[in-house]
VOGU-3710 file (C-alpha; in Angstrom, 3 decimals, decimal comma):
1> xxxxxxxxxx> 4,016/61,950/-65,904  3,537/58,278/-66,841  6,752/57,457/-64,987  5,354/59,201/-61,916  2,155/57,147/-62,241  4,223/53,961/-62,135  6,107/55,055/-59,011  2,984/56,244/-57,201  1,122/53,041/-58,010  3,722/51,046/-56,102
11> xxxxxxxxxx> 2,940/52,982/-52,923  -0,823/52,800/-53,257  -2,762/49,988/-51,428  -2,428/46,952/-53,655  -0,323/49,012/-56,019  2,598/46,588/-56,100  0,327/43,837/-57,431  -1,226/46,224/-59,934  2,244/47,298/-61,021  3,432/43,751/-61,649
21> xxxxxxxxxx> 0,208/42,682/-63,377  0,291/45,652/-65,727  4,039/46,178/-66,070  3,949/45,624/-69,828  1,134/48,034/-70,498  2,655/50,622/-68,147  5,955/50,359/-70,017  4,121/50,845/-73,287  2,375/53,884/-71,877  5,739/55,281/-70,830
31> xxxxxxxxxx> 7,094/54,835/-74,309  4,040/56,289/-76,097  3,060/59,161/-73,817  0,258/61,110/-75,497  0,602/64,239/-73,339  -2,649/63,853/-71,401  -2,287/64,153/-67,581  -4,858/61,617/-66,426  -3,647/61,151/-62,852  -4,030/64,844/-62,057
41> xxxxxxxxxx> -7,710/64,482/-62,907  -8,236/62,238/-59,884  -10,133/63,616/-56,896  -8,087/65,540/-54,300  -8,909/63,033/-51,554  -7,459/60,158/-53,611  -4,368/62,147/-54,526  -3,778/63,083/-50,876  -4,033/59,400/-49,955  -1,376/58,608/-52,554
51> xxxxxxxxxx> 0,899/61,442/-51,419  0,561/60,435/-47,753  2,095/57,040/-48,575  5,242/58,471/-50,129  8,414/59,236/-48,188  8,221/62,838/-47,025  10,974/64,084/-49,351  9,225/62,506/-52,357  5,809/63,710/-51,219  7,128/67,284/-51,017
61> xxxxxxxxxx> 8,603/66,990/-54,508  5,183/66,208/-56,024  4,504/69,960/-55,790  6,868/70,371/-58,739  4,933/68,006/-61,008  2,172/70,399/-62,047  0,056/73,240/-60,704  -2,629/70,653/-59,922  -0,279/69,084/-57,319  1,165/72,156/-55,643
71> xxxxxxxxxx> -1,191/72,275/-52,680  -1,483/68,529/-52,090  1,531/67,843/-49,860  0,820/70,819/-47,626  -2,855/69,865/-47,330  -2,115/66,182/-46,643  -1,630/65,081/-43,009  2,114/64,605/-42,644  3,557/61,087/-42,444  7,266/61,588/-41,799
81> xxxxxxxxxx> 10,075/59,124/-41,008  13,551/60,611/-40,818  14,849/57,210/-41,963  13,900/58,355/-45,464  16,515/61,118/-45,237  19,431/58,716/-44,789  22,308/58,528/-45,457  23,266/61,954/-44,268  25,595/63,803/-41,940  24,197/64,839/-38,588
91> xxxxxxxxxx> 24,011/68,631/-39,223  22,369/68,116/-42,626  19,967/65,574/-41,175  18,922/67,873/-38,325  18,414/70,765/-40,749  16,301/68,611/-43,070  14,048/67,425/-40,235  13,744/71,006/-39,066  12,605/72,151/-42,535  9,955/69,431/-42,773
101> xxxxxxxxxx> 8,480/70,083/-39,329  8,481/73,846/-39,749  7,416/73,879/-43,415  4,376/71,613/-43,239  1,306/73,388/-41,786  -0,100/70,202/-40,278  -1,837/68,243/-39,075  0,863/65,652/-38,401  -0,393/62,074/-38,669  2,870/60,209/-37,969
111> xxxxxxxxxx> 6,297/61,591/-37,073  9,208/59,225/-36,447  12,567/60,786/-35,476  15,132/58,088/-34,715  18,411/59,339/-36,186  19,145/62,523/-34,260  21,602/63,030/-31,419  19,603/65,358/-29,193  22,454/65,651/-26,746  24,068/68,023/-29,266
121> xxxxxxxxxx> 20,987/69,938/-30,371  19,356/71,752/-27,486  17,502/74,223/-29,700  15,733/71,517/-31,696  14,980/69,571/-28,535  13,257/72,657/-27,189  11,497/73,685/-30,409  10,343/70,459/-32,071  7,989/69,282/-29,264  6,224/72,655/-29,487
131> xxxxxxxxxx> 5,798/72,252/-33,249  4,531/68,709/-32,813  1,988/69,839/-30,227  0,846/72,846/-32,252  0,335/70,722/-35,380  -1,580/67,913/-33,684  0,782/64,937/-34,004  -0,999/61,601/-33,515  1,722/58,945/-33,672  5,159/59,991/-32,407
141> xxxxxxxxxx> 8,452/58,099/-32,234  11,192/60,120/-30,541  14,527/58,344/-30,094  17,848/59,824/-29,014  20,045/57,893/-31,408  23,474/58,225/-29,812  22,518/57,790/-26,167  24,577/55,250/-24,247  22,268/53,120/-22,108  25,213/52,056/-19,936
151> xxxxxxxxxx> 26,099/55,684/-19,111  23,144/57,366/-17,426  24,642/60,893/-17,669  24,832/60,472/-21,459  21,043/60,114/-21,734  19,363/63,520/-22,061  16,421/64,687/-19,988  12,990/64,014/-21,369  11,613/67,122/-23,182  8,678/68,051/-20,958
161> xxxxxxxxxx> 6,946/69,939/-23,772  6,008/66,581/-25,292  3,404/66,540/-22,514  1,647/69,289/-24,436  0,919/66,958/-27,392  -2,653/66,305/-26,361  -3,491/64,849/-29,794  -1,201/61,805/-29,376  -2,577/58,281/-29,919  0,721/56,399/-29,863
171> xxxxxxxxxx> 3,996/57,461/-28,266  7,374/55,676/-28,427  10,224/57,224/-26,445  13,762/55,878/-26,770  16,731/56,706/-24,509  15,382/59,503/-22,326  15,926/60,275/-18,679  13,082/61,395/-16,475  11,850/62,910/-13,959  8,798/64,812/-15,066
181> xxxxxxxxxx> 6,954/64,869/-11,735  5,726/68,357/-10,967  6,803/69,780/-14,328  4,111/71,987/-15,813  4,985/73,412/-19,247  3,934/76,949/-20,101  0,305/77,406/-21,036  -0,342/76,845/-24,703  -1,572/74,080/-26,949  -2,586/71,467/-24,430
191> xxxxxxxxxx> -1,114/71,343/-20,953  0,424/68,948/-18,486  -2,845/69,074/-16,562  -4,685/67,816/-19,654  -2,017/65,205/-20,342  -2,731/62,695/-23,109  -6,527/62,421/-23,392  -6,313/60,246/-26,541  -3,116/58,232/-25,916  -3,709/54,495/-26,372
201> xxxxxxxxxx> -0,185/53,085/-26,607  2,944/54,138/-24,688  6,363/52,519/-25,190  9,495/53,391/-23,223  12,728/51,978/-24,648  16,050/52,400/-22,868  14,496/55,094/-20,706  14,480/55,372/-16,944  12,246/56,591/-14,155  14,096/56,221/-10,842
211> xxxxxxxxxx> 11,110/57,849/-9,158  7,976/55,708/-9,530  5,851/58,839/-9,244  6,878/59,747/-12,794  5,090/56,675/-14,147  2,128/57,478/-11,904  2,184/60,956/-13,420  1,977/59,595/-16,974  -0,678/56,983/-16,226  -2,875/59,435/-14,355
221> xxxxxxxxxx> -2,821/61,780/-17,358  -3,610/59,065/-19,913  -7,257/58,146/-19,281  -7,671/55,852/-22,326  -4,206/54,223/-22,364  -4,591/50,484/-22,966  -1,023/49,313/-23,746  2,181/50,086/-21,844  5,571/48,648/-22,826  8,845/49,175/-20,952
231> xxxxxxxxxx> 11,849/47,633/-22,714  15,603/47,623/-22,010  15,250/50,024/-19,125  17,846/49,857/-16,380  16,685/52,831/-14,333  13,320/51,812/-12,898  12,838/51,151/-9,210  9,149/50,343/-9,143  6,460/49,823/-11,731  3,189/50,583/-9,980
241> xxxxxxxxxx> 0,150/50,067/-12,180  -2,766/52,262/-11,274  -4,966/52,752/-14,299  -8,647/52,502/-15,083  -7,927/51,807/-18,769  -4,793/49,627/-19,063  -5,363/46,242/-20,686  -1,828/45,110/-21,523  1,555/45,714/-19,840  4,820/44,412/-21,323
251> xxxxxxxxxx> 8,157/44,440/-19,491  11,291/43,147/-21,217  14,851/43,228/-19,894  14,086/45,761/-17,209  15,904/46,145/-13,898  13,144/46,738/-11,353  12,613/46,106/-7,664  8,852/45,784/-7,741  6,029/45,261/-10,211  2,719/45,973/-8,528
261> xxxxxxxxxx> -0,767/45,762/-10,016  -2,470/47,999/-7,502  -5,652/49,167/-9,174  -6,126/48,095/-12,783  -9,667/46,779/-13,211  -9,343/46,205/-16,999  -5,842/44,683/-17,086  -5,899/41,436/-19,077  -2,221/40,751/-19,769  0,996/41,200/-17,772
271> xxxxxxxxxx> 4,031/39,907/-19,676  7,448/39,986/-17,991  10,139/38,787/-20,365  13,706/38,261/-19,125  13,688/40,800/-16,325  17,229/41,716/-15,323  18,422/40,687/-11,883  20,622/43,017/-9,858  24,157/41,956/-9,060  22,980/41,100/-5,558
281> xxxxxxxxxx> 20,923/37,972/-6,268  19,592/38,026/-2,704  17,353/40,951/-3,657  14,120/39,504/-5,019  11,817/41,266/-7,442  8,405/41,604/-5,851  5,489/40,833/-8,142  2,369/42,045/-6,382  -1,184/41,492/-7,588  -3,660/43,452/-5,538
291> xxxxxxxxxx> -6,548/44,431/-7,800  -6,762/42,909/-11,282  -10,116/41,122/-11,619  -9,730/40,564/-15,392  -6,082/39,453/-15,455  -6,067/36,529/-17,865  -2,440/36,149/-19,050  0,549/36,255/-16,681  4,225/35,345/-16,977  7,031/34,655/-16,824
301> xxxxxxxxxx> 7,047/34,183/-13,056  10,415/32,910/-11,837  10,718/31,406/-8,341  14,456/32,166/-8,337  14,071/35,931/-8,591  10,400/36,710/-7,976  8,631/37,067/-4,680  4,953/36,677/-5,455  2,533/38,663/-3,337  -1,239/38,434/-3,693
311> xxxxxxxxxx> -2,992/41,167/-1,801  -1,225/41,341/1,542  -0,043/37,722/1,382  3,543/36,868/0,441  3,490/33,425/-1,164  5,851/30,896/0,429  6,239/27,124/0,126  4,058/26,594/3,185  1,377/29,161/2,295  -2,095/27,685/2,791
321> xxxxxxxxxx> -4,549/27,996/-0,057  -7,393/30,439/0,532  -9,386/32,965/-1,538  -6,981/35,668/-0,406  -3,978/33,828/-1,911  -5,493/33,051/-5,320  -6,027/34,859/-8,627  -8,861/32,872/-10,235  -9,045/34,972/-13,432  -5,700/33,783/-14,878
331> xxxxxxxxxx> -6,149/31,285/-17,724  -2,673/31,341/-19,320  0,350/31,143/-17,006  4,059/31,043/-17,839  6,802/30,061/-15,379  10,573/29,554/-15,407  12,032/26,998/-13,017  15,109/24,882/-12,391  13,664/21,454/-11,578  16,958/20,473/-9,986
341> xxxxxxxxxx> 16,762/23,120/-7,217  14,463/22,203/-4,332  13,679/25,792/-3,367  12,430/26,501/-6,887  10,501/23,234/-7,130  8,670/23,881/-3,868  7,864/27,458/-4,922  6,643/26,161/-8,278  4,039/24,085/-6,484  3,002/27,092/-4,371
351> xxxxxxxxxx> 2,757/29,359/-7,418  0,546/26,841/-9,206  -1,845/26,741/-6,244  -2,338/30,505/-6,557  -3,863/30,174/-10,029  -6,554/27,491/-9,726  -8,219/28,016/-13,120  -5,212/27,953/-15,465  -6,018/26,190/-18,735  -2,737/26,682/-20,622
361> xxxxxxxxxx> 0,546/26,264/-18,754  3,989/27,162/-20,086  7,083/26,145/-18,138  10,579/27,013/-19,302  13,078/24,610/-17,791  16,287/26,396/-16,852  19,521/24,940/-15,578  22,469/26,329/-13,643  26,062/26,060/-14,802  26,614/23,093/-12,504
371> xxxxxxxxxx> 23,898/20,429/-12,328  22,614/19,691/-8,826  22,153/15,982/-9,374  18,917/16,098/-7,370  15,707/14,717/-8,775  13,291/15,439/-5,885  11,241/12,341/-6,705  10,096/12,021/-3,106  8,776/15,599/-3,064  6,580/14,986/-6,094
381> xxxxxxxxxx> 5,408/11,574/-4,827  4,260/13,016/-1,510  2,767/16,246/-2,871  -1,012/16,527/-2,821  -2,750/17,168/-6,166  -2,807/20,787/-7,311  -6,210/22,021/-8,421  -5,270/23,642/-11,719  -3,248/20,607/-12,852  -5,937/18,186/-11,739
391> xxxxxxxxxx> -9,052/19,882/-13,056  -8,315/22,703/-15,492  -5,047/22,526/-17,458  -5,836/21,399/-20,998  -2,530/22,230/-22,636  0,957/22,210/-21,156  4,255/23,116/-22,830  7,700/22,511/-21,370  10,231/24,706/-23,163  13,974/23,969/-23,137
401> xxxxxxxxxx> 13,188/20,363/-22,221  16,283/18,177/-21,703  14,794/14,915/-20,534  16,492/15,268/-17,134  15,167/12,991/-14,413  14,033/16,011/-12,394  11,832/17,062/-15,340  10,502/13,528/-15,778  9,540/13,363/-12,101  7,442/16,511/-12,478
411> xxxxxxxxxx> 5,735/15,071/-15,555  4,947/11,894/-13,609  3,296/14,021/-10,927  1,197/15,733/-13,581  0,321/12,409/-15,191  -0,859/11,032/-11,872  -3,690/13,534/-11,496  -4,322/15,427/-14,741  -7,933/14,939/-15,780  -8,306/17,580/-18,499
421> xxxxxxxxxx> -4,860/17,574/-20,094  -5,223/17,021/-23,831  -1,866/18,182/-25,198  1,630/17,945/-23,743  4,297/19,593/-25,890  7,971/19,116/-25,030  10,206/21,583/-26,888  13,793/20,370/-26,584  16,869/22,605/-26,476  18,687/23,750/-29,577
431> xxxxxxxxxx> 21,799/21,743/-28,623  19,816/18,527/-28,270  17,905/19,141/-31,466  21,219/19,229/-33,360  22,064/15,677/-32,255  20,087/12,720/-33,580  21,264/10,577/-30,647  20,026/13,086/-28,090  16,668/13,400/-29,827  16,361/9,608/-29,809
441> xxxxxxxxxx> 17,051/9,453/-26,060  14,359/12,020/-25,369  11,883/10,159/-27,566  12,476/6,961/-25,595  11,791/8,723/-22,307  8,669/10,362/-23,697  7,453/7,021/-25,037  7,639/5,642/-21,502  5,563/8,584/-20,270  2,977/8,036/-22,975
451> xxxxxxxxxx> 2,135/4,637/-21,494  0,772/6,320/-18,365  -3,040/6,410/-17,947  -3,635/10,056/-18,894  -1,852/9,688/-22,243  -4,794/7,913/-23,862  -6,854/11,089/-23,439  -4,479/13,350/-25,323  -1,239/13,605/-27,255  2,385/13,956/-26,256
461> xxxxxxxxxx> 4,647/15,640/-28,774  8,357/16,373/-28,947  9,173/19,530/-30,895  12,227/21,495/-31,905  13,555/24,398/-29,846  11,449/27,412/-29,084  12,379/30,447/-31,169  13,396/33,199/-28,777  11,647/35,900/-30,745  10,083/39,005/-29,286
471> xxxxxxxxxx> 7,184/40,479/-31,184  5,815/43,579/-29,528  2,782/43,504/-31,791  1,880/39,906/-31,014  2,539/40,269/-27,306  0,325/43,347/-27,097  -2,345/42,169/-29,543  -5,190/40,954/-27,355  -6,678/39,062/-30,294  -3,598/36,777/-30,124
481> xxxxx> -4,753/34,346/-27,487  -1,396/33,109/-26,192  1,663/35,422/-26,407  3,986/32,719/-25,016  3,310/30,107/-27,702
//
């Protein structure tokens, strides 16, 4: 039993530190076991907490330790990750998952099934959602492991009975094909009409909803949902956000035609990261903001592929500023632009006018395969001051900075009017950072900028390349002020 105490300690909160600090005494106890079972004397609640932190197969085995332990696993809310069953063959793996789900009476706290090929197991795909619903699963990860995202027919249909899991708090679905519109599962534990009354976080990975009504269906039946993430999804046409509870929406590498914030009064953050453009580059992705009074963080907007629409107004280079073309709530804005392309430069100026109260501005400088050779110095010289740059931006970061003249001309425009700017951070590209000569050239150009009048009020810094990391937790954590930094 002393050996078991050592193993369990390592799973308990702070147990690893306790284990290391007392390794010598624990080893001595192992070697001089006096026969007294002290751990079994602990209160049931503490023992259940310990058991809940073990892998499911080890937690189930604790029933063999002593009569005192026999009821603990079955009376402990199940925390199950099929990762703990690996390595295994597919039939054995499926059978093992089946035994765990059927053998534990519930409730289910966390169930994560990521290593099953549901395309070959119709019975389990039909039965497991019913078990999960009946046993009150709270956090569910359901991934079809062997689905091929490039071959839509290879992705199985979403199991509609998952809609009966009314107890869900968090739901992650990987590689499923919808529709679900109009599907009403048989009456039982929960119902499609009830939906997800407790669901707070919904993530769709590699899944598709060609019919936007399917997303409407899910949002309408999730009255407390605050975070929605859609990642690596090639089968969306439109993402229409109508929700009285949503606070954060994350889109990464999705092929969509339209992202529309239609009625989301609590939405604070809309992050669009590397949206995929269709093969026909002439088809723009519409980003429409109609009703989002608390929207504080927005980006990346890209003039090359995004058509920005505010209310009924499509933003163009010649759009006149008015209350109907502005979103005053946005404080952190991220943009991607090629400073060498006039169409993008002119749209950049128009986009900036739409967000008059931005305080932190991120701009990722992109470049085409063939440089344009245009600097657009005249455009920036003749452009009237932009309100957010003149009166509100306190911090500006240019990512993928190359020191091109087109970038310098933009910075000169900013320097000519910026009254609140305190920090300018220029993050150079990885290729430039690897060359001392290139870094030196950039530093010389930045030194010339720092002699301009605004520089005495703040600091200009040259930094290494931005790490292209994606952290779902940080991007969706509203306590993290700036998800782009």
